[in-house]
C-alpha positions as a Markdown table, in Angstrom:
| # | Residue | x | y | z |
|---|---|---|---|---|
| 1 | Unk | -27.4 | -15.5 | 27.5 |
| 2 | Unk | -29.5 | -18.4 | 26.1 |
| 3 | Unk | -30.0 | -19.0 | 22.3 |
| 4 | Unk | -33.7 | -18.4 | 22.9 |
| 5 | Unk | -32.9 | -14.9 | 24.3 |
| 6 | Unk | -30.6 | -14.1 | 21.5 |
| 7 | Unk | -33.3 | -15.0 | 18.9 |
| 8 | Unk | -35.8 | -12.8 | 20.8 |
| 9 | Unk | -33.3 | -9.9 | 20.8 |
| 10 | Unk | -32.7 | -10.2 | 17.1 |
| 11 | Unk | -36.5 | -9.6 | 16.4 |
| 12 | Unk | -36.7 | -6.4 | 18.4 |
| 13 | Unk | -36.8 | -3.1 | 16.5 |
| 14 | Unk | -34.9 | -0.1 | 17.9 |
| 15 | Unk | -38.2 | 1.5 | 19.0 |
| 16 | Unk | -39.2 | -1.6 | 20.9 |
| 17 | Unk | -35.9 | -1.8 | 22.6 |
| 18 | Unk | -36.1 | 1.9 | 23.7 |
| 19 | Unk | -39.7 | 1.4 | 25.0 |
| 20 | Unk | -38.7 | -1.7 | 26.9 |
| 21 | Unk | -35.8 | 0.2 | 28.5 |
| 22 | Unk | -38.3 | 2.6 | 30.1 |
| 23 | Unk | -39.3 | -0.1 | 32.5 |
| 24 | Unk | -36.7 | 0.1 | 35.4 |
| 25 | Unk | -37.2 | -3.6 | 36.0 |
| 26 | Unk | -35.7 | -4.4 | 32.6 |
| 27 | Unk | -32.7 | -2.1 | 33.0 |
| 28 | Unk | -30.2 | -4.9 | 33.8 |
| 29 | Unk | -31.5 | -6.9 | 30.9 |
| 30 | Unk | -31.0 | -4.0 | 28.5 |
| 31 | Unk | -27.4 | -3.6 | 29.7 |
| 32 | Unk | -26.9 | -7.3 | 28.8 |
| 33 | Unk | -28.5 | -6.7 | 25.3 |
| 34 | Unk | -26.3 | -3.7 | 24.5 |
| 35 | Unk | -23.2 | -5.5 | 25.8 |
| 36 | Unk | -24.0 | -8.5 | 23.6 |
| 37 | Unk | -24.4 | -6.4 | 20.5 |
| 38 | Unk | -21.2 | -4.3 | 21.3 |
| 39 | Unk | -19.1 | -7.5 | 21.6 |
| 40 | Unk | -20.5 | -8.9 | 18.4 |
| 41 | Unk | -19.8 | -5.6 | 16.6 |
| 42 | Unk | -16.3 | -5.5 | 18.0 |
| 43 | Unk | -15.6 | -9.0 | 16.9 |
| 44 | Unk | -16.7 | -8.3 | 13.4 |
| 45 | Unk | -14.6 | -5.1 | 13.2 |
| 46 | Unk | -11.6 | -7.0 | 14.6 |
| 47 | Unk | -12.0 | -9.7 | 12.0 |
| 48 | Unk | -12.2 | -7.2 | 9.2 |
| 49 | Unk | -9.0 | -5.5 | 10.3 |
| 50 | Unk | -7.2 | -8.8 | 10.8 |
| 51 | Unk | -6.6 | -9.5 | 7.1 |
| 52 | Unk | -2.9 | -9.1 | 7.3 |
| 53 | Unk | -0.1 | -11.6 | 7.3 |
| 54 | Unk | 1.5 | -12.7 | 10.6 |
| 55 | Unk | 4.9 | -12.1 | 9.1 |
| 56 | Unk | 6.8 | -9.2 | 10.6 |
| 57 | Unk | 9.4 | -7.0 | 9.0 |
| 58 | Unk | 11.5 | -4.0 | 10.1 |
| 59 | Unk | 9.9 | -0.6 | 9.3 |
| 60 | Unk | 10.4 | -0.2 | 5.6 |
| 61 | Unk | 7.2 | 1.4 | 4.1 |
| 62 | Unk | 6.7 | 5.1 | 3.4 |
| 63 | Unk | 4.0 | 7.3 | 1.9 |
| 64 | Unk | 4.4 | 10.1 | -0.6 |
| 65 | Unk | 4.0 | 13.8 | 0.0 |
| 66 | Unk | 3.9 | 15.9 | -3.2 |
| 67 | Unk | 3.9 | 19.7 | -3.5 |
| 68 | Unk | 3.0 | 21.4 | -6.7 |
| 69 | Unk | 3.7 | 25.0 | -7.8 |
| 70 | Unk | -0.1 | 25.2 | -8.1 |
| 71 | Unk | -1.1 | 24.1 | -4.6 |
| 72 | Unk | -4.5 | 22.9 | -5.6 |
| 73 | Unk | -2.8 | 19.7 | -6.8 |
| 74 | Unk | -0.9 | 19.1 | -3.6 |
| 75 | Unk | -1.0 | 15.6 | -2.1 |
| 76 | Unk | -0.2 | 15.5 | 1.6 |
| 77 | Unk | -0.3 | 11.7 | 1.6 |
| 78 | Unk | -0.5 | 9.6 | -1.6 |
| 79 | Unk | 0.2 | 5.9 | -2.1 |
| 80 | Unk | 3.4 | 4.3 | -1.0 |
| 81 | Unk | 7.2 | 4.2 | -1.5 |
| 82 | Unk | 10.4 | 2.9 | 0.1 |
| 83 | Unk | 14.2 | 3.3 | 0.2 |
| 84 | Unk | 16.7 | 1.0 | -1.5 |
| 85 | Unk | 20.4 | 0.6 | -0.8 |
| 86 | Unk | 22.8 | 0.2 | -3.7 |
| 87 | Unk | 26.5 | 0.4 | -2.8 |
| 88 | Unk | 27.0 | 3.6 | -0.9 |
| 89 | Unk | 23.9 | 5.2 | -2.2 |
| 90 | Unk | 20.4 | 5.2 | -0.8 |
| 91 | Unk | 17.6 | 6.0 | -3.3 |
| 92 | Unk | 13.8 | 6.6 | -2.9 |
| 93 | Unk | 11.5 | 4.6 | -5.0 |
| 94 | Unk | 7.8 | 4.8 | -5.9 |
| 95 | Unk | 5.5 | 3.9 | -8.9 |
| 96 | Unk | 5.7 | 6.0 | -12.1 |
| 97 | Unk | 1.9 | 5.5 | -12.9 |
| 98 | Unk | 1.1 | 7.7 | -9.9 |
| 99 | Unk | 2.0 | 10.7 | -12.1 |
| 100 | Unk | -0.9 | 9.9 | -14.4 |
| 101 | Unk | -3.2 | 10.2 | -11.4 |
| 102 | Unk | -1.9 | 13.4 | -9.7 |
| 103 | Unk | -0.7 | 15.4 | -12.7 |
| 104 | Unk | -1.6 | 19.0 | -13.2 |
| 105 | Unk | -3.0 | 20.2 | -16.5 |
| 106 | Unk | 0.4 | 21.3 | -17.7 |
| 107 | Unk | 2.2 | 18.0 | -17.0 |
| 108 | Unk | 2.7 | 16.0 | -20.2 |
| 109 | Unk | 5.8 | 13.9 | -19.6 |
| 110 | Unk | 7.9 | 12.2 | -16.9 |
| 111 | Unk | 9.4 | 15.5 | -15.8 |
| 112 | Unk | 8.7 | 17.8 | -12.8 |
| 113 | Unk | 9.8 | 21.0 | -14.5 |
| 114 | Unk | 7.6 | 23.9 | -13.6 |
| 115 | Unk | 5.0 | 21.6 | -12.1 |
| 116 | Unk | 6.1 | 19.6 | -9.0 |
| 117 | Unk | 8.0 | 21.7 | -6.5 |
| 118 | Unk | 9.0 | 18.9 | -4.1 |
| 119 | Unk | 8.5 | 15.1 | -3.6 |
| 120 | Unk | 9.1 | 13.8 | -0.1 |
| 121 | Unk | 8.2 | 10.5 | 1.7 |
| 122 | Unk | 7.5 | 9.6 | 5.4 |
| 123 | Unk | 6.2 | 6.8 | 7.6 |
| 124 | Unk | 2.5 | 7.2 | 7.8 |
| 125 | Unk | 2.4 | 7.7 | 11.6 |
| 126 | Unk | 5.6 | 9.7 | 11.8 |
| 127 | Unk | 5.3 | 12.7 | 9.4 |
| 128 | Unk | 8.2 | 14.5 | 11.0 |
| 129 | Unk | 10.6 | 11.8 | 9.8 |
| 130 | Unk | 10.8 | 13.1 | 6.3 |
| 131 | Unk | 12.8 | 11.6 | 3.5 |
| 132 | Unk | 13.5 | 14.7 | 1.4 |
| 133 | Unk | 14.3 | 13.9 | -2.2 |
| 134 | Unk | 16.7 | 15.8 | -4.4 |
| 135 | Unk | 16.4 | 14.8 | -8.1 |
| 136 | Unk | 14.2 | 12.6 | -10.2 |
| 137 | Unk | 16.9 | 10.4 | -11.6 |
| 138 | Unk | 14.9 | 8.8 | -14.4 |
| 139 | Unk | 13.3 | 12.0 | -15.7 |
| 140 | Unk | 12.5 | 11.7 | -19.4 |
| 141 | Unk | 10.8 | 14.5 | -21.3 |
| 142 | Unk | 10.3 | 12.1 | -24.2 |
| 143 | Unk | 8.1 | 9.8 | -22.1 |
| 144 | Unk | 4.6 | 11.1 | -22.4 |
| 145 | Unk | 2.2 | 10.5 | -19.6 |
| 146 | Unk | -0.7 | 9.7 | -22.0 |
| 147 | Unk | 1.2 | 6.7 | -23.5 |
| 148 | Unk | 0.8 | 3.3 | -21.9 |
| 149 | Unk | 4.3 | 2.4 | -22.9 |
| 150 | Unk | 5.5 | 5.0 | -20.4 |
| 151 | Unk | 4.4 | 2.7 | -17.6 |
| 152 | Unk | 6.0 | -0.5 | -18.8 |
| 153 | Unk | 8.9 | 0.3 | -16.4 |
| 154 | Unk | 6.7 | 1.4 | -13.6 |
| 155 | Unk | 9.1 | 3.2 | -11.2 |
| 156 | Unk | 10.3 | 6.6 | -10.2 |
| 157 | Unk | 13.8 | 6.8 | -8.8 |
| 158 | Unk | 15.0 | 9.7 | -6.6 |
| 159 | Unk | 18.3 | 10.8 | -5.1 |
| 160 | Unk | 18.0 | 11.9 | -1.5 |
| 161 | Unk | 18.9 | 15.3 | -0.1 |
| 162 | Unk | 18.1 | 14.5 | 3.5 |
| 163 | Unk | 16.8 | 11.4 | 5.4 |
| 164 | Unk | 15.3 | 12.1 | 8.8 |
| 165 | Unk | 13.6 | 8.7 | 9.0 |
| 166 | Unk | 14.6 | 5.4 | 10.7 |
| 167 | Unk | 13.2 | 3.4 | 7.9 |
| 168 | Unk | 15.4 | 0.5 | 6.7 |
| 169 | Unk | 16.7 | 0.8 | 3.1 |
| 170 | Unk | 16.1 | -2.5 | 1.2 |
| 171 | Unk | 18.7 | -4.6 | -0.6 |
| 172 | Unk | 17.7 | -5.9 | -4.0 |
| 173 | Unk | 17.5 | -9.7 | -4.3 |
| 174 | Unk | 19.7 | -11.3 | -6.9 |
| 175 | Unk | 18.6 | -14.9 | -6.7 |
| 176 | Unk | 15.8 | -16.1 | -9.1 |
| 177 | Unk | 12.3 | -16.5 | -7.7 |
| 178 | Unk | 11.0 | -20.0 | -7.0 |
| 179 | Unk | 7.4 | -21.0 | -7.8 |
| 180 | Unk | 5.3 | -21.2 | -4.7 |
| 181 | Unk | 7.6 | -19.2 | -2.5 |
| 182 | Unk | 6.1 | -16.6 | -0.2 |
| 183 | Unk | 6.3 | -12.9 | -1.1 |
| 184 | Unk | 5.0 | -9.9 | 0.8 |
| 185 | Unk | 3.7 | -6.4 | -0.1 |
| 186 | Unk | 4.2 | -3.9 | 2.7 |
| 187 | Unk | 2.4 | -0.6 | 3.1 |
| 188 | Unk | -1.0 | 1.0 | 3.6 |
| 189 | Unk | -4.1 | 1.1 | 1.5 |
| 190 | Unk | -5.9 | 4.3 | 0.7 |
| 191 | Unk | -8.4 | 4.1 | 3.6 |
| 192 | Unk | -5.8 | 3.5 | 6.3 |
| 193 | Unk | -5.0 | 6.6 | 8.1 |
| 194 | Unk | -3.0 | 5.3 | 11.1 |
| 195 | Unk | -1.2 | 2.3 | 12.4 |
| 196 | Unk | 1.9 | 0.4 | 11.6 |
| 197 | Unk | 2.7 | -0.9 | 8.1 |
| 198 | Unk | 0.5 | -3.7 | 6.9 |
| 199 | Unk | 2.0 | -6.9 | 5.5 |
| 200 | Unk | 0.1 | -8.8 | 2.8 |
| 201 | Unk | 1.0 | -12.3 | 1.7 |
| 202 | Unk | 1.3 | -13.9 | -1.7 |
| 203 | Unk | 2.7 | -16.9 | -3.5 |
| 204 | Unk | 4.9 | -16.5 | -6.5 |
| 205 | Unk | 3.3 | -18.0 | -9.6 |
| 206 | Unk | 5.3 | -16.9 | -12.6 |
| 207 | Unk | 7.2 | -14.1 | -14.4 |
| 208 | Unk | 5.6 | -12.5 | -17.5 |
| 209 | Unk | 7.8 | -9.9 | -19.1 |
| 210 | Unk | 8.7 | -7.5 | -16.3 |
| 211 | Unk | 5.7 | -8.5 | -14.1 |
| 212 | Unk | 5.6 | -11.0 | -11.2 |
| 213 | Unk | 2.3 | -12.8 | -11.2 |
| 214 | Unk | 1.3 | -13.6 | -7.6 |
| 215 | Unk | -1.4 | -15.8 | -6.0 |
| 216 | Unk | -3.4 | -14.2 | -3.2 |
| 217 | Unk | -2.9 | -15.7 | 0.3 |
| 218 | Unk | -3.6 | -12.9 | 2.8 |
| 219 | Unk | -4.7 | -9.7 | 1.0 |
| 220 | Unk | -6.7 | -6.5 | 1.6 |
| 221 | Unk | -10.3 | -6.2 | 0.3 |
| 222 | Unk | -9.1 | -3.2 | -1.8 |
| 223 | Unk | -5.6 | -2.7 | -3.1 |
| 224 | Unk | -6.1 | 1.0 | -3.8 |
| 225 | Unk | -3.3 | 3.1 | -2.3 |
| 226 | Unk | -0.7 | 0.3 | -2.2 |
| 227 | Unk | 0.9 | 1.4 | -5.5 |
| 228 | Unk | 4.6 | 2.0 | -5.0 |
| 229 | Unk | 4.9 | -0.2 | -2.0 |
| 230 | Unk | 7.8 | -2.7 | -1.8 |
| 231 | Unk | 7.4 | -6.4 | -2.5 |
| 232 | Unk | 9.9 | -8.5 | -0.6 |
| 233 | Unk | 10.8 | -12.1 | 0.1 |
| 234 | Unk | 10.9 | -14.0 | 3.4 |
| 235 | Unk | 14.3 | -12.4 | 4.2 |
| 236 | Unk | 13.2 | -8.9 | 3.4 |
| 237 | Unk | 15.1 | -8.7 | 0.1 |
| 238 | Unk | 13.4 | -6.5 | -2.5 |
| 239 | Unk | 12.0 | -8.2 | -5.6 |
| 240 | Unk | 9.3 | -5.8 | -6.9 |
| 241 | Unk | 7.1 | -2.8 | -6.5 |
| 242 | Unk | 3.3 | -2.8 | -6.3 |
| 243 | Unk | 2.0 | -1.7 | -9.7 |
| 244 | Unk | -1.2 | -3.3 | -11.0 |
| 245 | Unk | -2.7 | -6.6 | -12.2 |
| 246 | Unk | -2.1 | -8.7 | -15.3 |
| 247 | Unk | -4.2 | -11.4 | -17.1 |
| 248 | Unk | -2.3 | -14.7 | -17.6 |
| 249 | Unk | -2.9 | -15.7 | -21.3 |
| 250 | Unk | -2.7 | -19.4 | -20.3 |
| 251 | Unk | -5.3 | -19.5 | -17.5 |
| 252 | Unk | -7.2 | -16.3 | -18.5 |
| 253 | Unk | -7.1 | -15.5 | -14.8 |
| 254 | Unk | -6.1 | -12.0 | -13.5 |
| 255 | Unk | -3.3 | -11.8 | -11.0 |
| 256 | Unk | -1.8 | -9.2 | -8.7 |
| 257 | Unk | 1.4 | -8.3 | -10.6 |
| 258 | Unk | 4.1 | -6.1 | -9.1 |
| 259 | Unk | 6.7 | -4.7 | -11.4 |
| 260 | Unk | 9.8 | -6.9 | -11.4 |
| 261 | Unk | 12.8 | -4.8 | -10.5 |
| 262 | Unk | 15.1 | -6.0 | -13.2 |
| 263 | Unk | 15.0 | -2.5 | -14.8 |
| 264 | Unk | 15.9 | -0.8 | -11.5 |
| 265 | Unk | 19.0 | -3.1 | -11.2 |
| 266 | Unk | 20.2 | -2.1 | -14.6 |
| 267 | Unk | 19.3 | 1.6 | -14.0 |
| 268 | Unk | 21.2 | 1.8 | -10.7 |
| 269 | Unk | 24.2 | 0.0 | -12.3 |
| 270 | Unk | 24.7 | 2.8 | -14.9 |
């Protein structure tokens, strides 16, 4: 189709197109018009969905399924999580700040007592492959959900009762991070309802407290729903957990800042 024809098509209103289609002689042209717009639309949608890294990893991401004693607070799918290997143990991990989002009226602290009945995880497209948790290992009735200090160490750690999934438990990286090295967040954002785990790409900038400040390379338009997802290095070794963002006092710039899993290492080692 010529450039002149494309410019002419772009000026047509929907009503004009429909009127034009009533003429049988123009039927073939109308097919070309609709095909042209369909292909353009498909290309745009494809581009929008393509904002993921080309890096591939084994299946490691999970989503959370939370059941409350009061079922009106139930979450059949909420944010992300993963498994971590430590010695002979496999643990389930997600972000602690999720409690402040999903809590019932009675929940005041980092404790499930009389509020949360069960907390399971599963791969988004394989709900039958449940990871059934047993106990919240870092339960603390003295950590109040209303306090910001509660989320400084932004992780929930579960023991596992049964693992029906084929998801690979991650090993914690012990080597220090190197400025400029690639790191990857793996999971699904809130609006994603199907498909394999997405991989998003970053460059390590600096460590600030227990946060890893990262520079965006290939990232989603919206990060909502990625909380609790694992952050790994090129070799798939675990370095952090998706948590939030932090402003660098030196540059005054805000960075994507996963929680650095130093606290998890010390917690598991106890």
